[in-house]
N, C-alpha and C positions, 0 to 999 in steps of 0.2 A: 843300637847295635848295627854295625855295618852289614849290608846285604851281601851274602856269600857270592863270590865271583862264579863259582861252579854252578850255583843255583841260577844265577843270571844268564849264563850261557845256555843252560838247560831250558830256561824260559824262552829265550830268543829262538832256539832251534825248534822247540815245540810249537811256538806261536806261528812261526813261518810255515810249518807243516800244516797247521790248522787253516791258515789263510789260503794256502795252495789247494787244500781240500775243498773249501767252500766256494772258490772262484767260479767253477763251472755252474754252480747253482744260483749265483748272484742274479743274473738277468731274470730268472723265473721268480725269485723271492721278491725282488724290487717291483716287478710288473704286477705280481699278485697283490702286494700291499697297496700299490698305487691304484689299481683298478677298483679295489673294494673301498678304500677310504682316503685316497689321495696322499699328499705329503704331510708330514715328513716320513721318510722311510726308516731312518735311524733316530732314536731318541737318546738323550743324555740324562742319566739319573744320578742324583746325589747319593754317594756311598762313602763310607769311611775306610781308609786304608792307611796304615802307618800313622795313625793319629790325626789325619787331615781329610778334609772333604775332597773327593775326586769326582769327576764326571764319568760314569760307566756307560759304555755304548751298548745298545741293544736294538735289534730290529723291532720296530713298533708293532706291538701285538694288541694294543688297546686303542679305543677311539680317542680322538683328540680331546683334551681336557679331562682325561680319566683320573688324574691325581686329585683334582678338585672334588671329585665325586666320592673319594675314599671315606671322608668323614660321614657322609650320608649312609654308607653301607656298613659302618662299623658294628651296628647292632646285629648284623647278619654274619659277623665274623665267626667262623667255625673253630677257631682256636681260642681257648680261654686260659692258656697256661703262660701267657707272656704278651709282649707287644707286637708279635708278628700277626699279619693278616692273611687269612686263607678263606676263600669262598669257592666252592666247587663249580657253581654255575654263575661266575662273575659276569654281570651284564655288560661290563666295560670291554670285555674281550671281543675282538672281531673274529669272523669265521677263519680268516687266514691266520690270525694271531693264535687262535686256539690250536690250530694245526702245527704252527711253528713251535709253540710251547710244548706240545705233546712230544715233539721230536727233539726238544732242547735246541733247536736251530736258532731261536731268537737270541741266544747268548753268544753266538759266534763272533759278532763284532768286538767282543771283549778281548779277542786276540790282539787287537790294536792297542788296548790298554796295557797288555802284557809287553808289547814291543816298546811302548812309551815308558815302561818301568813303573807304572802305577799299580798294576796287579801282577801276581805271580801265577804260574800255571796251577800250582797247588798251594793252598793256604786256607785260612779261616774264611767262612762265608762272608762276603761283603754286605753289611747291613746299612740301613738308613741311619742318619744321625739321631733321629728321634727314638729309634729302636735301641741304639747303643747307649743312649742316655739312661735306659732302664736296666742295663746290665747290673747284676749284683756286684758288690765291691770286689769279691774274690775273682771275678772274671773281667774286670776293667782292663786288664793287661792285654786282652785279645785285640782291642782296637788299635794297638800300637804295632802289631805285626802286619806284614804286607798281605792283604786279602787275596784270595785265589779264585780262579775260574771254577776249580773243583777242590775238594778237600775230604778230609776224613769223615766229616758229618754227611757230606753229599753221597758218599758211597756206603754209608752205614744206615741209610733209611731216609735221608733227605727230609722232606716236609712232614713225613710220618713221625719223625722224632719229636719229643717234647722240647720245649725251648731250653730247659735246663740241660737236657741230655746233649743237645747240639753244642751248647757252650762247653760242656765237659769234654766233648770230643775235640773241639777246636783248641781248647787249652792243652789237652794231651798232645795234640799234634805239634803245637808250638814248643812244648818242653822236650819233645823227642824228635824234632825235625832233623832229617838227613836226606841226602840225595837218593839213597835207596828207598827210603820211606816214600818220597815223592814219586819215584818210578812205580812202586807198588800201587799207590793210590791212583796214579794216572792210568795204569794198566786196567785196574778195576773199573775206572770211569769209561774207558774205551769199550771194555767188555759189556758193561751195562748199556752203553749207548747203542751198540749194535744188536744186543739181545733183547733189551727192554728199555728203550729210551725214556719211558715215563718213570723209571725207577731211580734216575740220577737226581 
């Protein structure tokens, strides 16, 4: 299905606003990451959007080589309802990274993905290929939508949701997608970001 032009314009305007917002903080973020753990400052992670693998940008919040350590930590995974990984005191997180994640600032480089047309401002949560491979059949369609920086599941409980509930919300969003729905979700995201950033 062709991506709606109105949604694309909305994405570009919102992403530009996001980039302008983060620019004054960039020198401090870059310097903090570099001083603690050197380069790289930004990492590119494999995620699925519109049925294909894309490279999603994030400020690096973990030590170098963190992904290779994931298999060793799986036995400490606090989620047992699906393929997603969550560990409250993940030893791979740097001190700066923990701070950036608490404020959700680590995800701001994804505005570049939006400008490139790889992500939407609002859409299903972008998951790893291995995670999407474990979607139940009734939710396989989610992977073919354009994933978003934020979405219905993110403003409805985020990581506190069960895996199935997250998929149900993402599926509901896709079936009822509209510009007004996007604006509502984006407004809730901004509200949570400034009132309780750990809740998004």
